C-alpha positions as CSV (number, residue, x, y, z in Angstrom):
1,X,81.4,-62.3,116.9
2,X,79.1,-62.5,113.9
3,X,77.2,-59.7,112.3
4,X,73.6,-60.6,111.8
5,X,70.5,-58.7,110.5
6,X,66.8,-59.7,111.2
7,X,64.0,-58.5,109.1
8,X,60.2,-58.5,109.5
9,X,60.3,-59.0,113.2
10,X,57.7,-58.0,115.9
11,X,58.9,-56.3,119.0
12,X,58.4,-59.4,121.2
13,X,60.5,-61.4,118.7
14,X,63.3,-58.9,118.8
15,X,63.6,-59.2,122.6
16,X,64.0,-63.0,122.4
17,X,66.6,-62.8,119.6
18,X,68.6,-60.3,121.7
19,X,68.6,-62.6,124.7
20,X,69.5,-65.8,122.8
21,X,72.1,-64.3,120.5
22,X,73.8,-61.9,122.9
23,X,77.4,-61.3,122.1
24,X,76.8,-60.9,118.4
25,X,76.4,-57.7,116.4
26,X,72.6,-57.6,115.7
27,X,70.5,-55.3,113.5
28,X,66.7,-55.3,113.4
29,X,64.3,-54.1,110.8
30,X,60.5,-54.3,111.0
31,X,60.2,-54.1,107.2
32,X,61.4,-56.7,104.6
33,X,64.9,-56.7,103.1
34,X,64.8,-54.6,100.0
35,X,67.0,-52.3,97.8
36,X,66.0,-49.4,100.0
37,X,67.7,-50.9,103.2
38,X,70.2,-53.4,101.9
39,X,73.1,-50.9,102.1
40,X,72.5,-50.7,105.8
41,X,73.5,-54.3,106.2
42,X,76.2,-54.5,103.6
43,X,78.7,-56.2,105.9
44,X,76.5,-58.8,107.6
45,X,77.5,-62.5,107.7
46,X,73.9,-63.7,108.1
47,X,70.3,-62.6,107.7
48,X,66.9,-63.8,108.9
49,X,63.9,-63.0,106.7
50,X,60.2,-63.8,106.2
51,X,58.5,-64.3,102.9
52,X,58.1,-60.7,102.0
53,X,61.9,-60.3,101.7
54,X,62.6,-61.2,98.1
55,X,66.2,-62.3,98.3
56,X,67.2,-61.9,94.7
57,X,70.6,-62.1,93.0
58,X,70.6,-58.4,92.7
59,X,70.3,-58.0,96.5
60,X,72.9,-60.7,97.1
61,X,75.4,-58.8,95.0
62,X,75.1,-56.0,97.6
63,X,75.9,-58.4,100.5
64,X,79.5,-59.5,99.7
65,X,80.1,-61.0,103.2
66,X,76.8,-62.9,103.4
67,X,77.2,-66.6,104.1
68,X,73.9,-67.6,105.7
69,X,70.2,-67.0,105.3
70,X,67.6,-68.2,107.8
71,X,64.0,-67.9,106.5
72,X,61.4,-67.8,109.2
73,X,59.0,-69.9,107.1
74,X,58.5,-73.4,105.7
75,X,58.5,-72.2,102.2
76,X,61.6,-70.7,100.6
77,X,60.6,-69.6,97.0
78,X,61.3,-66.0,98.0
79,X,65.0,-66.8,98.1
80,X,67.0,-67.3,94.9
81,X,68.6,-70.6,95.8
82,X,70.6,-70.9,92.6
83,X,72.2,-67.5,93.3
84,X,72.9,-68.6,96.9
85,X,74.5,-71.8,95.8
86,X,76.7,-69.9,93.3
87,X,77.9,-67.7,96.2
88,X,78.3,-70.5,98.7
89,X,75.4,-69.1,100.9
90,X,73.7,-71.7,103.1
91,X,69.9,-71.4,103.4
92,X,67.9,-72.9,106.3
93,X,64.1,-72.9,106.9
94,X,61.6,-73.9,109.6
95,X,60.3,-77.3,108.3
96,X,57.8,-77.9,111.1
97,X,56.2,-75.8,113.8
98,X,52.5,-76.5,114.1
99,X,51.9,-80.2,113.9
100,X,50.2,-80.7,117.2
101,X,48.7,-77.2,117.1
102,X,46.7,-77.8,113.9
103,X,45.8,-81.3,115.0
104,X,44.4,-80.0,118.3
105,X,42.3,-77.5,116.3
106,X,41.0,-80.3,114.1
107,X,39.7,-82.1,117.2
108,X,38.3,-78.8,118.5
109,X,36.1,-78.7,115.4
110,X,35.2,-82.4,115.7
111,X,34.2,-82.0,119.3
112,X,32.3,-78.8,118.5
113,X,30.0,-81.0,116.3
114,X,29.8,-84.0,118.5
115,X,28.8,-82.0,121.6
116,X,27.0,-79.2,119.9
117,X,29.3,-76.7,121.6
118,X,28.4,-73.7,119.4
119,X,24.7,-74.1,119.8
120,X,25.1,-74.7,123.6
121,X,27.2,-71.6,124.1
122,X,24.9,-69.4,122.0
123,X,21.8,-70.6,123.9
124,X,23.2,-70.1,127.3
125,X,24.5,-66.7,126.4
126,X,20.9,-65.8,125.7
127,X,19.9,-67.0,129.2
128,X,18.4,-70.3,128.0
129,X,19.9,-73.2,130.1
130,X,17.6,-75.9,128.7
131,X,19.5,-79.0,127.3
132,X,16.6,-80.0,125.0
133,X,17.7,-80.3,121.4
134,X,21.4,-80.3,122.4
135,X,22.0,-84.1,122.5
136,X,25.3,-84.9,121.0
137,X,27.1,-88.1,120.3
138,X,30.3,-89.9,121.4
139,X,33.3,-90.0,119.1
140,X,34.5,-93.2,120.8
141,X,34.0,-96.0,118.3
142,X,33.5,-93.6,115.4
143,X,35.7,-93.9,112.3
144,X,38.0,-91.1,111.4
145,X,39.5,-90.9,107.9
146,X,42.8,-89.0,107.8
147,X,43.9,-87.8,104.3
148,X,47.6,-87.1,104.5
149,X,49.8,-88.8,107.1
150,X,52.6,-86.3,107.4
151,X,53.5,-84.7,110.6
152,X,50.0,-83.1,111.2
153,X,48.1,-86.2,110.1
154,X,50.1,-88.4,112.4
155,X,49.3,-86.1,115.3
156,X,45.6,-86.4,114.5
157,X,45.9,-90.2,114.4
158,X,47.6,-90.2,117.8
159,X,44.8,-88.1,119.3
160,X,42.2,-90.3,117.6
161,X,43.7,-93.3,119.2
162,X,43.4,-91.6,122.6
163,X,39.7,-91.1,121.9
164,X,39.4,-94.8,121.0
165,X,38.2,-94.1,117.4
166,X,38.6,-96.4,114.5
167,X,41.3,-95.0,112.2
168,X,41.6,-95.1,108.4
169,X,44.2,-93.2,106.4
170,X,45.0,-92.4,102.8
171,X,48.3,-91.1,101.4
172,X,50.3,-91.6,98.2
173,X,53.3,-92.2,100.5
174,X,52.5,-94.7,103.2
175,X,54.1,-94.7,106.6
176,X,53.9,-98.5,107.2
177,X,55.8,-98.3,110.5
178,X,53.6,-95.5,111.7
179,X,50.4,-97.5,110.8
180,X,51.6,-100.5,112.8
181,X,52.7,-98.4,115.8
182,X,49.4,-96.4,116.0
183,X,47.0,-99.1,114.7
184,X,45.5,-97.4,111.7
185,X,44.9,-98.9,108.3
186,X,45.8,-97.4,104.9
187,X,42.9,-97.7,102.4
188,X,42.0,-96.2,99.0
189,X,40.5,-92.7,99.0
190,X,37.1,-94.1,97.9
191,X,37.1,-96.6,100.8
192,X,38.0,-93.9,103.3
193,X,35.2,-91.6,102.1
194,X,32.7,-94.4,102.2
195,X,33.5,-95.7,105.7
196,X,34.5,-92.6,107.7
197,X,32.3,-90.7,110.1
198,X,34.8,-87.8,110.0
199,X,37.0,-87.1,107.0
200,X,39.8,-84.7,107.8
201,X,42.4,-83.2,105.4
202,X,46.1,-82.9,106.1
203,X,47.9,-82.8,102.8
204,X,49.6,-80.0,100.9
205,X,47.9,-78.1,98.1
206,X,49.3,-78.6,94.6
207,X,48.2,-79.5,91.1
208,X,47.7,-83.1,92.1
209,X,45.6,-82.3,95.2
210,X,43.5,-79.4,93.8
211,X,39.8,-80.3,94.4
212,X,40.7,-83.7,95.7
213,X,37.3,-83.6,97.3
214,X,34.9,-82.8,94.5
215,X,31.4,-83.4,93.1
216,X,32.5,-86.8,91.8
217,X,33.6,-88.3,95.1
218,X,31.9,-86.3,97.9
219,X,28.7,-88.1,97.2
220,X,30.5,-91.3,98.3
221,X,30.8,-90.1,101.9
222,X,28.4,-91.4,104.5
223,X,25.2,-89.3,104.8
224,X,25.8,-88.5,108.4
225,X,29.5,-87.8,108.0
226,X,31.5,-84.6,108.7
227,X,34.2,-83.0,106.6
228,X,37.0,-81.2,108.4
229,X,39.6,-79.1,106.5
230,X,42.4,-77.4,108.4
231,X,44.9,-77.7,105.6
232,X,44.2,-75.6,102.4
233,X,41.0,-74.4,100.9
234,X,41.8,-75.5,97.4
235,X,41.7,-79.2,98.4
236,X,37.9,-79.0,98.5
237,X,35.6,-77.9,95.6
238,X,33.4,-75.3,97.3
239,X,30.5,-75.9,95.0
240,X,30.6,-79.7,95.8
241,X,30.6,-79.0,99.5
242,X,27.7,-76.7,99.2
243,X,25.7,-79.2,97.2
244,X,26.4,-81.9,99.7
245,X,25.4,-79.8,102.6
246,X,22.3,-78.4,101.0
247,X,21.1,-81.8,99.9
248,X,21.7,-83.4,103.3
249,X,24.4,-85.6,101.9
250,X,26.8,-84.4,104.7
251,X,25.9,-83.8,108.3
252,X,28.3,-80.8,108.5
253,X,31.7,-79.3,107.7
254,X,34.4,-77.8,110.0
255,X,36.5,-75.4,108.0
256,X,39.5,-73.3,108.9
257,X,40.5,-72.6,105.3
258,X,38.6,-71.3,102.3
259,X,39.2,-71.8,98.6
260,X,39.6,-68.0,98.2
261,X,42.7,-68.0,100.3
262,X,45.0,-68.8,97.4
263,X,47.3,-65.8,98.2
264,X,48.4,-67.5,101.5
265,X,51.6,-69.4,101.4
266,X,52.6,-69.2,105.1
267,X,50.1,-69.1,108.0
268,X,52.2,-66.5,109.7
269,X,51.3,-64.1,106.8
270,X,47.9,-63.7,108.4
271,X,49.5,-62.0,111.4
272,X,51.6,-59.6,109.3
273,X,50.5,-56.0,109.0
274,X,51.3,-56.0,105.3
275,X,49.1,-59.0,104.5
276,X,46.7,-57.7,101.8
277,X,43.7,-60.0,101.4
278,X,40.9,-59.1,103.8
279,X,39.9,-62.4,105.2
280,X,37.1,-60.8,107.2
281,X,35.5,-59.7,103.9
282,X,36.0,-63.2,102.5
283,X,34.3,-64.7,105.5
284,X,31.5,-62.3,105.7
285,X,30.6,-62.7,102.0
286,X,31.1,-66.5,101.9
287,X,28.0,-68.5,101.3
288,X,29.1,-71.2,103.6
289,X,29.1,-68.9,106.6
290,X,25.3,-68.8,106.8
291,X,24.9,-72.6,106.8
292,X,23.9,-73.8,110.3
293,X,25.8,-77.1,109.7
294,X,29.1,-75.4,109.0
295,X,31.6,-74.1,111.5
296,X,34.2,-71.7,110.0
297,X,37.2,-70.4,111.9
298,X,39.4,-67.7,110.3
299,X,42.5,-69.8,109.4
300,X,43.4,-69.9,113.0
301,X,44.5,-73.5,113.5
302,X,48.2,-72.6,113.5
303,X,47.8,-69.7,115.9
304,X,49.1,-70.7,119.3
305,X,51.8,-68.9,121.3
306,X,53.7,-72.1,121.3
307,X,53.7,-72.5,117.5
308,X,54.8,-68.9,117.0
309,X,57.6,-69.4,119.5
310,X,58.6,-72.5,117.7
311,X,59.0,-70.6,114.4
312,X,61.2,-68.0,116.1
313,X,63.2,-70.4,118.2
314,X,63.8,-72.8,115.3
315,X,65.1,-69.8,113.3
316,X,67.4,-68.8,116.2
317,X,68.5,-72.5,116.4
318,X,69.3,-72.5,112.7
319,X,71.4,-69.3,113.1
320,X,73.2,-70.8,116.2
321,X,73.9,-74.1,114.4
322,X,75.4,-72.2,111.5
323,X,77.6,-70.2,113.8
324,X,78.9,-73.4,115.3
325,X,79.7,-74.6,111.7
326,X,77.1,-77.3,112.0
327,X,74.1,-76.0,110.0
328,X,70.7,-77.7,110.2
329,X,67.4,-77.6,108.3
330,X,69.3,-76.8,105.2
331,X,67.3,-76.1,102.0
332,X,68.7,-78.1,99.2
């Protein structure tokens, strides 16, 4: 029987952990691991934490029997990996959990534009059932340009294939086998921007991808094209997007992320009570919100019950695998 401690859990998550790890000694804390509560778990063999638990060397010194850490996140910079390696502590993360979830939201935004769903719903809510002015367009035969062909980008391409769209992609690391299997073509970023009716972003945010859509290249997009961003706000230069929309260069933009959201590292942060940035204020004050050719959702693409369960269940799977002495999803 192992002694395990779980931090930063909701009540519904605690119930599932108790069911799946019955037979082990379990402790639960709604707050992060910290110097104020570390002595309560001094003898545990493993802990599960979220990003607000800063697992420092000082805390690790107070956990002499700790051999395993499961972080309930993709990122792991809140864990001192060097100190863990020194102590022989294995760390596992949740590498993927929302690939199809975010991809589905991407198409929700695309279809909202193609079928004028927002305008249609608002009109009928006011009691006006006239279809005049609500003529949309088919996405069959349109070209989708996917920037970033990782797990989410590949799901978008699979869905696009189902809609019988033409498919282009750009990535610094090409999945040649995937392109042959799904029937999409890798092209340069410039070519993708020039030929796509929908440009959708699915790459990580870093120094290399900062403002990858900017004033210099957004003007290369087709005049009736749409930009979709469900990845990270910093990928798009907000001023460039505004200029393109106001000048009629773009037909519209579907946005689930804003450039101001730089404090967000994990989507699940948005559901945490201790999350500080007030996104409602960001949205209310954002100049893009008033643009009739823009659809903004509140960083909600990840937020499905299935995705949240995948985070929790992968964490439990990581713990179970370690207890069987066959650890998975190990952070190197």
